[in-house]
Structure formats: structure tokens, C-alpha cells
C-alpha positions as CSV (number, residue, x, y, z in Angstrom):
1,H,67.9,133.1,139.4
2,Y,66.6,131.4,142.5
3,P,66.9,134.4,144.8
4,D,64.5,136.2,142.5
5,S,62.0,133.3,142.9
6,I,62.4,133.5,146.6
7,R,61.6,137.2,146.5
8,R,58.8,137.0,144.0
9,T,57.1,134.2,146.0
10,K,57.0,136.4,149.1
11,E,56.0,139.6,147.4
12,L,53.2,138.1,145.3
13,E,51.8,136.1,148.2
14,K,50.9,139.5,149.8
15,Q,48.8,140.3,146.7
16,G,47.0,136.9,146.8
17,I,49.0,135.5,143.9
18,L,50.6,132.0,144.0
19,F,53.9,132.3,142.3
20,V,55.6,129.4,140.5
21,G,59.2,129.4,139.3
22,T,60.0,126.4,137.2
23,G,63.3,125.1,136.0
24,V,63.1,123.7,132.5
25,S,65.7,121.5,130.8
26,G,65.7,119.7,127.5
27,G,66.8,122.1,124.7
28,E,65.2,121.9,121.3
29,E,64.3,118.2,121.7
30,G,62.7,118.8,125.1
31,A,60.6,121.7,123.6
32,R,59.2,119.4,120.9
33,Y,58.8,116.1,122.9
34,G,58.6,117.1,126.5
35,P,61.2,118.6,128.9
36,S,62.2,117.9,132.4
37,L,60.3,120.4,134.6
38,M,61.4,121.4,138.1
39,P,58.6,123.6,139.6
40,G,58.9,125.4,142.9
41,G,57.2,128.4,144.5
42,H,54.1,128.7,146.6
43,P,53.1,125.1,147.6
44,E,49.4,125.9,147.3
45,A,49.9,126.5,143.5
46,W,50.9,122.9,142.8
47,P,47.5,121.2,142.9
48,H,46.3,123.8,140.3
49,I,49.1,123.1,137.8
50,K,50.2,119.5,138.6
51,D,48.1,117.7,135.9
52,I,49.2,120.1,133.1
53,F,52.9,120.1,134.0
54,Q,53.1,116.4,134.3
55,A,51.2,115.9,131.1
56,I,53.6,118.0,129.0
57,S,56.8,116.9,130.7
58,A,59.1,114.1,129.4
59,K,58.4,110.6,130.7
60,S,60.8,108.0,132.0
61,G,58.8,104.8,131.4
62,D,55.4,105.7,132.7
63,E,56.6,108.3,135.2
64,P,56.6,112.0,134.4
65,C,59.9,113.8,134.7
66,C,58.2,116.5,136.8
67,D,57.2,116.8,140.4
68,W,57.0,119.5,143.0
69,V,60.5,120.4,144.1
70,G,59.9,122.7,147.1
71,E,59.0,126.2,148.4
72,N,59.8,129.5,146.8
73,G,63.2,129.3,144.9
74,A,63.7,125.5,145.2
75,G,62.8,124.8,141.6
76,H,65.2,127.3,140.1
77,Y,67.8,126.2,142.6
78,V,67.6,122.6,141.5
79,K,67.7,123.7,137.9
80,M,70.8,125.8,138.6
81,V,72.7,122.8,140.2
82,H,71.4,120.7,137.3
83,N,73.2,123.1,134.9
84,G,76.3,123.0,137.1
85,I,76.4,119.2,136.9
86,E,75.9,119.5,133.2
87,Y,79.0,121.7,133.0
88,G,80.9,118.9,134.9
89,D,79.6,116.1,132.7
90,M,80.5,117.9,129.5
91,Q,84.0,118.7,130.8
92,L,84.6,115.1,131.9
93,I,83.6,113.8,128.5
94,C,85.9,116.4,126.8
95,E,88.8,115.3,129.0
96,A,88.2,111.6,128.2
97,Y,88.1,112.5,124.5
98,S,91.4,114.5,124.9
99,L,93.1,111.5,126.5
100,L,92.0,109.2,123.7
101,R,93.1,111.6,121.0
102,T,96.3,112.9,122.6
103,V,97.7,109.9,124.4
104,L,96.5,107.1,122.1
105,G,96.3,109.1,118.9
106,L,92.8,107.7,118.0
107,S,90.9,109.2,115.1
108,N,87.6,110.8,115.7
109,D,85.8,107.8,114.2
110,K,87.7,105.5,116.5
111,C,86.8,107.7,119.5
112,A,83.2,107.6,118.4
113,D,83.3,103.8,118.5
114,V,84.7,104.0,122.1
115,F,81.9,106.3,123.2
116,D,79.3,104.1,121.5
117,E,80.6,101.2,123.5
118,W,80.6,103.1,126.7
119,N,77.0,104.1,126.1
120,K,76.0,100.5,126.4
121,G,77.0,100.3,130.0
122,S,77.1,102.4,133.2
123,L,77.9,105.6,131.2
124,D,74.7,105.3,129.2
125,S,73.5,108.9,128.7
126,Y,72.4,111.5,126.3
127,L,75.7,113.4,126.4
128,I,77.7,110.3,125.7
129,E,75.3,109.5,122.8
130,I,75.6,112.9,121.1
131,T,79.4,112.9,121.6
132,A,79.7,109.8,119.4
133,N,77.4,111.5,116.8
134,I,79.5,114.7,116.9
135,L,82.8,112.9,116.4
136,R,81.5,111.0,113.4
137,Y,80.0,114.2,111.7
138,K,82.1,115.2,108.7
139,D,82.8,118.7,107.5
140,T,80.5,118.4,104.6
141,K,77.1,119.7,103.7
142,D,75.3,116.5,104.9
143,G,77.8,115.5,107.6
144,K,78.8,112.4,105.7
145,G,82.1,111.2,104.3
146,D,84.7,108.5,104.4
147,A,87.6,108.0,106.9
148,D,89.7,110.6,105.1
149,T,87.0,113.3,105.2
150,P,87.9,116.0,107.8
151,S,85.7,115.9,110.9
152,L,83.6,119.0,111.7
153,V,84.7,119.0,115.3
154,D,88.3,119.6,114.3
155,K,87.2,122.8,112.5
156,I,85.4,124.2,115.6
157,M,87.4,126.8,117.6
158,D,88.4,125.5,121.0
159,R,86.9,128.5,122.8
160,A,84.0,127.4,125.0
161,Q,81.2,129.9,125.9
162,Q,78.9,129.9,128.9
163,K,75.6,131.6,130.0
164,G,76.4,131.8,133.7
165,T,74.5,129.1,135.5
166,G,77.7,127.2,136.2
167,K,79.2,130.3,137.8
168,W,76.0,130.7,139.8
169,T,76.5,127.2,141.1
170,V,80.1,127.8,142.0
171,G,79.3,131.1,143.7
172,T,76.5,129.5,145.8
173,S,78.8,126.7,146.8
174,L,81.4,129.2,148.1
175,D,78.7,131.1,150.0
176,M,77.5,127.9,151.6
177,G,80.9,126.4,152.3
178,V,80.4,123.3,150.1
179,P,83.4,122.1,148.2
180,V,81.9,121.7,144.7
181,T,85.3,121.3,143.2
182,L,84.5,119.5,140.0
183,I,81.9,122.0,138.7
184,S,84.3,124.8,139.7
185,E,87.1,123.3,137.6
186,A,84.6,122.8,134.7
187,V,83.8,126.6,134.8
188,F,87.5,127.5,135.1
189,A,88.3,125.2,132.1
190,R,85.8,127.2,129.9
191,M,87.5,130.4,131.1
192,L,90.9,129.1,130.2
193,S,89.7,127.9,126.8
194,S,88.5,131.5,126.1
195,M,92.1,132.7,126.4
196,K,92.8,131.2,123.0
197,E,95.3,133.8,121.6
198,E,97.2,133.9,124.9
199,R,97.4,130.1,125.0
200,V,98.7,130.0,121.4
201,R,101.5,132.5,122.4
202,A,102.3,130.5,125.6
203,S,102.4,127.2,123.6
204,E,105.3,128.7,121.6
205,K,107.3,129.5,124.8
206,L,106.4,126.9,127.4
207,S,107.5,123.3,127.1
208,G,106.1,120.2,128.8
209,P,106.7,116.4,128.9
210,S,107.5,114.7,125.6
211,S,107.3,111.1,126.8
212,E,105.5,108.5,124.5
213,F,102.8,106.3,125.9
214,K,104.0,102.7,125.8
215,G,101.1,100.9,127.6
216,N,98.3,98.8,126.2
217,A,95.8,100.8,124.3
218,A,92.8,98.7,125.3
219,D,93.8,98.8,129.0
220,F,94.2,102.6,128.8
221,I,90.7,103.0,127.2
222,E,89.2,101.0,130.1
223,A,91.2,103.2,132.6
224,V,89.7,106.3,131.0
225,R,86.3,104.8,131.2
226,Q,86.7,104.1,134.9
227,A,88.1,107.6,135.5
228,L,85.1,109.1,133.7
229,Y,82.6,107.1,135.6
230,A,84.2,107.6,139.1
231,S,84.6,111.3,138.4
232,K,80.9,111.6,137.4
233,I,79.9,109.9,140.6
234,V,81.9,112.5,142.6
235,S,80.4,115.4,140.6
236,Y,76.8,114.2,141.4
237,A,77.8,113.6,145.1
238,Q,79.0,117.2,145.3
239,G,75.8,118.5,143.7
240,Y,73.7,116.6,146.2
241,M,75.9,118.0,149.0
242,L,74.9,121.5,147.8
243,F,71.2,120.4,147.8
244,R,71.5,119.3,151.4
245,E,73.1,122.5,152.5
246,A,70.5,124.6,150.6
247,A,67.7,122.6,152.2
248,K,69.0,123.6,155.6
249,E,69.6,127.2,154.6
250,Y,66.2,127.8,153.1
251,N,64.1,125.3,155.1
252,W,63.3,123.3,151.9
253,N,62.0,119.7,152.1
254,L,63.8,118.4,149.0
255,N,63.1,114.9,147.7
256,Y,66.6,113.8,146.6
257,G,65.5,110.6,144.9
258,G,62.6,112.5,143.2
259,I,65.1,115.0,141.8
260,A,67.1,112.3,140.2
261,L,63.8,110.9,138.7
262,M,63.0,114.3,137.2
263,W,66.3,114.2,135.4
264,R,65.8,110.7,133.9
265,G,64.2,112.0,130.8
266,G,63.9,115.2,128.7
267,C,66.9,117.0,130.2
268,I,70.5,117.3,129.0
269,I,72.0,115.2,131.8
270,R,69.5,112.4,131.4
271,S,71.1,109.0,131.9
272,A,70.6,105.5,133.3
273,F,72.9,106.4,136.1
274,L,70.2,108.6,137.6
275,G,68.1,105.6,138.4
276,D,70.9,104.4,140.7
277,I,70.9,107.7,142.5
278,R,67.2,107.5,143.0
279,D,67.6,104.0,144.4
280,A,70.3,105.1,146.8
281,F,68.1,107.7,148.3
282,T,65.1,105.4,148.3
283,N,67.0,102.8,150.2
284,D,68.3,105.5,152.6
285,P,66.5,108.8,152.7
286,E,68.9,110.1,155.3
287,L,72.0,109.2,153.2
288,E,74.7,111.7,154.2
289,N,76.7,111.5,150.9
290,L,76.2,109.6,147.7
291,L,79.7,108.2,148.0
292,L,78.7,106.5,151.2
293,S,75.8,104.5,149.6
294,P,76.7,100.8,149.4
295,Y,76.2,100.8,145.6
296,F,78.3,103.8,144.8
297,K,80.9,102.9,147.3
298,K,81.4,99.6,145.4
299,E,81.3,101.3,142.0
300,V,84.0,103.8,142.9
301,A,86.2,101.1,144.5
302,G,85.9,99.1,141.3
303,C,87.2,102.1,139.3
304,S,89.9,103.2,141.6
305,E,92.9,101.6,139.8
306,G,92.0,102.8,136.4
307,W,91.0,106.2,137.6
308,R,94.4,106.7,139.2
309,E,96.2,105.3,136.2
310,A,94.4,107.7,133.8
311,V,95.3,110.7,136.0
312,A,98.9,109.6,136.3
313,V,99.4,109.1,132.6
314,A,97.8,112.5,131.9
315,A,100.2,114.1,134.4
316,R,103.3,112.3,132.9
317,Q,102.3,113.4,129.4
318,G,101.2,116.9,130.2
319,V,97.6,116.5,129.2
320,P,95.3,118.9,131.1
321,I,92.4,117.0,132.8
322,P,91.4,119.3,135.6
323,A,88.0,117.7,136.3
324,F,89.4,114.2,136.5
325,M,92.2,115.4,138.8
326,T,90.0,117.4,141.2
327,A,87.5,114.6,141.4
328,L,90.2,112.2,142.6
329,A,91.7,114.8,145.0
330,F,88.2,115.4,146.5
331,F,87.6,111.7,146.9
332,D,91.0,111.2,148.6
333,G,90.4,114.2,150.8
334,Y,86.8,113.1,151.7
335,R,88.0,109.6,152.7
336,S,90.8,111.0,154.9
337,A,90.2,111.2,158.6
338,T,93.2,113.5,159.0
339,L,94.2,116.4,156.6
340,P,97.1,118.9,156.9
341,A,94.7,121.7,157.9
342,N,96.2,121.4,161.4
343,L,99.4,123.1,160.0
344,L,97.3,125.6,158.1
345,Q,95.4,126.6,161.2
346,A,98.7,126.9,163.1
347,Q,100.0,129.2,160.4
348,R,96.8,131.4,160.7
349,D,97.2,131.6,164.5
350,Y,100.9,132.4,164.1
351,F,100.5,135.4,161.8
352,G,97.0,136.5,162.7
353,A,96.0,135.2,166.1
354,H,93.1,133.3,164.5
355,T,93.1,130.6,167.2
356,Y,92.7,126.8,166.8
357,E,90.9,123.9,168.3
358,R,92.8,121.0,169.9
359,V,92.2,117.3,169.2
360,D,92.5,116.6,172.9
361,K,89.9,119.2,174.0
362,K,86.2,119.7,173.5
363,V,85.0,120.7,170.0
364,G,84.3,124.4,169.9
365,E,86.9,125.4,172.5
366,Y,89.5,127.7,170.9
367,F,93.1,128.3,171.9
368,H,95.8,130.8,170.9
369,T,99.6,130.4,171.2
370,N,102.1,133.3,171.5
371,W,104.4,131.7,168.9
372,T,107.1,134.4,168.9
373,G,107.0,135.4,172.5
374,T,106.3,139.0,171.4
375,G,102.6,138.7,170.7
376,G,99.7,139.2,173.0
377,D,96.5,137.5,174.1
378,I,94.1,139.3,171.6
379,T,92.7,136.9,169.0
380,S,90.8,137.3,165.7
381,N,87.4,135.9,165.0
382,A,86.8,133.7,161.9
383,Y,84.3,131.1,160.7
384,A,84.6,127.5,159.7
385,A,83.6,126.8,156.1
């Protein structure tokens, strides 16, 4: 965990040892052909290990998917957020699959065809590629069979496991006051899936919508693609918000475009999309949020109609897509100059004298109202997330 790397860097420096904590991603394939490496620790260590690390790492074109991330725990922090984003990517893909299967009734083979087609465009990625492969794999010894052969994926228990890095990412986001909503929902979705027996009992007692989809199948497939792409952009935007806050908290000089490059090859979330992220930060190193870059602003706008349609159809038909929904809610909240938090703060002041700021006064000046006429002038301290 990155706090351990922060501690070890400091403790070992006193003994004359240059500590390096390196995030590694790539799974079995990365172990054989080169992973994505995210080294951090004592800066003076990097010249000693740079050539070795970059030689054994994966390559994106001629560029190594490895560079110095930052001081002490920065490497493991970036790896942690990488894993959180991975949780989000996987959940989004599963929700797209669920919509294709549940709303349109597509077979696994037909779903695989859809993912193959998506992999030729903006969604080109390792996870989309393997999803198509998984959906085509039959429940036979060699994974082969005809259209009537049962798919292996249908025989796998819908109970997702986790190792904890997603929870670490969510916990860190809460500590730092960063609304990493999509990764949070991805973690919660795994937790809900683990309640298999209880969900089965609930399914026998709780009812939902029974409406039949009457729209155009091709149009809906495109709407799901747009929802998947736009939600993916939101997820990465939230991850980079966490990077920016951590850089302030720990005084790290993170290269945001360089991080995207390190993920272009070798790692689980590798995708063509990461090149667009690198370009966004290359064009504007001070970019406040990925959603505000001209490229991604245009991409999200182009997906808006389909994104909203996919979410609306899912809600009407009772298909759970928490990651799609929270991504859209975050986007609409982020682009809103005014939110109903004014009422929330008034409620807090009413019952707990927590005070509030006024829009017609200087920022940082706090006020309290004796709402009932029976309260006093004593107020309670709080903090702004």
C-alpha cells in the first residue's frame, strides 16, 4: 500500500538505502512479455535502475511503458488508482453486456460480435478484446462449439471477488474529498454480487418493471456504446482528479500525460483511448479536469443523447447499471453552476448550528440563523469536502 512506501522511503533513507516501490500491472501476459511499471520512491534511485526497468517493461511503439512516477509512495499510489479505474472499466463493460443480453435478448455470440465491432473504434482496448473472447468461449474442453453449445460464461457464478485495491482507492477518495463515484459504485456492485443467496431470495419476493423494449435494436446498441464510452471518460476524469489532489497532499510532481503513456501497453487497462489522455495533458499541462479538454468535451457531447437513452431504458426496464447511472449523475452535477446543497446547508444549520456561506458575501465568511427563535448564537465547526 502506498502509505507503506512513504514510510519505508523515509526510514530507509536514514540508513543510506534508496528505496523504490514499483506498481506492476499486466497479469500473466505482462509477466511473460513485459508489464507496465510505475516506479516511485527515492528520486536518487531512478538513474541506477532506469535502463533495466525500461528494458523489461512493455512497449507502446518504441516508447517504454515505464517512467519515474514520483517521490516515496507515488508509484504505488498510481498503481492503486490504476486498479480502481480497472474496477470501473470492468463494471462498465459488464453493464453494457447486461443491457445487450437483458434488453435486446442477444446471444453471447451476438454480444461478442458487438464487442468486436466496438474494439475497432474509440473503445479499442484489452478488456473489450478479451470480453469478446470470453463470450465466444463454449463450455467444452477446448472452448469450441456451435451456436447451440452452452457458453462457459453462463456457467460461472455471478459472485465477483476482489483483492482490495478498489476499496483502497475509494477510501483514499473519501479521505481527500474527491468524488470518485464510478469506482465506488464498481466496488459496491461487487459487494452486492457477493450477496448471491440473499439476492435469490429477494428476487422471489420483489417485483420490478415488466415492459418490453420496442425500440430499434441497432440504435440501442449504438446508445449503449455511447454510454460506455462517455462513462469511461468520466471514470478516468475522476481518477485524474484523485491524482491531482494526491499531488497537492504529498507534494508529488506527477506527469499526468506520462502516466497515461505508462498504461498504453502491458497493463490490464491498456487502450488506444490513453493516447488521447496523454495528448490532452500534453496540449495543456495545467488542465483542471479531463472533461474540460477540447477533445473530451467534444467526445462526451457527441455521446450525450445515446448515454441518456441507455440509462433511461435501463431504468424503465429495471436493469441495474449503477456505474452508467453514477457517471451521468456526476457529469450533470459537475457541469451545474448551482446545486441544491444550499438547502442541505440550511438544514445542517437548522438542526446543528453548522453555519452557512452567503452568495452575496465574501467566500469564507460564515453565518448562522436562529431558525426557531429558541436557539442561541453558538455554532458548530465543520469542514468543506
